[in-house]
C-alpha positions in Angstrom: 0.0 0.0 0.0 1.0 3.6 -0.4 2.6 5.6 2.4 0.9 8.6 4.1 3.2 11.0 2.5 2.6 9.5 -0.9 -1.2 9.8 -0.3 -0.8 13.4 0.6 1.3 14.2 -2.5 -1.3 12.4 -4.6 -4.3 14.3 -3.1 -2.7 17.7 -3.3 -1.3 17.3 -6.8 -4.6 16.0 -8.0 -6.5 19.0 -6.7 -4.1 21.7 -7.7 -3.9 20.5 -11.3 -7.7 20.0 -11.4 -8.2 23.6 -10.2 -5.9 24.9 -12.9 -8.0 23.2 -15.5 -11.6 23.4 -14.3 -11.7 27.0 -13.2 -11.4 28.6 -16.6 -13.3 25.8 -18.3 -16.2 26.2 -15.8 -16.4 29.9 -16.2 -16.4 29.6 -20.0 -18.9 26.7 -20.1 -21.4 28.2 -17.6 -21.1 31.9 -18.4 -19.9 32.6 -14.9 -17.2 34.9 -13.6 -13.9 33.2 -13.0 -14.0 34.2 -9.3 -17.4 32.5 -8.9 -16.1 29.3 -10.4 -12.9 29.8 -8.5 -14.7 29.9 -5.1 -16.8 26.9 -6.0 -13.7 25.1 -7.2 -11.6 25.9 -4.1 -14.4 24.9 -1.7 -15.0 21.8 -3.8 -11.3 21.0 -3.9 -10.9 21.4 -0.2 -13.8 19.0 0.4 -12.5 16.7 -2.3 -9.0 16.6 -0.9 -10.2 15.2 2.4 -12.6 12.9 0.6 -9.8 11.8 -1.8 -7.5 10.8 1.1 -10.2 9.0 3.1 -11.8 7.3 0.0 -8.5 6.1 -1.4 -7.4 4.7 1.9 -10.7 2.9 2.4 -10.8 1.7 -1.2 -7.3 0.3 -0.9 -8.0 -1.4 2.4 -11.1 -3.1 0.9 -9.1 -4.2 -2.2 -6.3 -5.6 -0.1 -8.7 -7.5 2.1 -11.0 -8.8 -0.7 -8.5 -9.2 -3.5 -5.2 -9.4 -1.7 -3.7 -6.6 -3.7 -4.1 -2.9 -4.3 -3.2 -3.1 -8.0 -6.2 -1.9 -10.0 -7.4 -3.5 -13.2 -9.1 -1.3 -15.8 -12.7 -2.2 -14.5 -11.6 -1.5 -10.9 -10.2 1.9 -12.0 -13.6 2.7 -13.6 -15.4 1.6 -10.4 -13.0 3.6 -8.3 -13.6 6.8 -10.2 -17.4 6.4 -10.4 -17.8 5.8 -6.7 -15.4 8.6 -5.8 -17.4 11.1 -7.9 -20.8 9.9 -6.6 -19.7 10.5 -3.0 -18.4 13.9 -3.9 -21.6 14.8 -5.7 -23.6 14.1 -2.6 -21.4 16.4 -0.6 -21.1 19.3 -3.0 -24.6 19.7 -4.4 -26.1 21.7 -1.5 -23.1 24.0 -1.4 -23.3 24.9 -5.1 -27.1 25.5 -4.9 -26.6 27.8 -1.9 -23.5 29.7 -3.2 -25.0 30.5 -6.6 -28.5 30.9 -5.2 -29.9 28.5 -7.7 -32.2 25.5 -7.4 -31.0 22.0 -6.7 -31.9 21.0 -10.3 -29.7 23.7 -11.8 -27.0 22.8 -9.3 -27.3 19.2 -10.2 -26.7 20.0 -13.9 -23.6 22.0 -13.0 -22.4 19.3 -10.7 -22.9 16.6 -13.3 -20.8 18.6 -15.7 -18.1 19.0 -13.1 -18.4 15.3 -12.2 -18.0 14.2 -15.8 -14.9 16.3 -16.2 -13.5 15.0 -12.9 -14.5 11.4 -13.7 -12.3 11.5 -16.8 -9.6 13.6 -15.1 -9.5 11.2 -12.1 -9.1 8.2 -14.4 -6.3 9.8 -16.4 -4.6 11.4 -13.4 -4.6 8.2 -11.3 -3.3 6.1 -14.2 -0.5 8.6 -14.8 0.3 8.9 -11.1 0.7 5.2 -10.9 3.1 5.3 -13.8 5.2 8.1 -12.4 5.0 6.9 -8.8 4.6 3.1 -9.0 3.4 1.0 -6.1 6.2 -0.5 -4.0 7.0 -4.1 -4.6 4.7 -6.5 -2.7 1.8 -4.0 -2.6 
């Protein structure tokens, strides 16, 4: 399994790169000011960073217990990304509706767009991260 420092590096690098990509794209895509998307993105990234750490730790522990390894196959990577984004959606939806003073339906549409972006981003980022920082032998 990964070390605590590796998990922290993973979570922080994931969120910083994600913020740099999603803030201008979100402003452009939704016709919002960059600072509005920036606030949503920073709050979302803060919540997501904690969730990222906890979720990956729990996911790896379950994998290790059930499968005897934390090496992810392609189907496990897809499941990993979908479950992560689903949990984050539940946490962020009320904040977006409140912050932008919009209904839950509108917030859901926005959150689905962000979730789709992050679903693909999480898949690509985690695949690349595992290539750049491979699991230790015997993981």
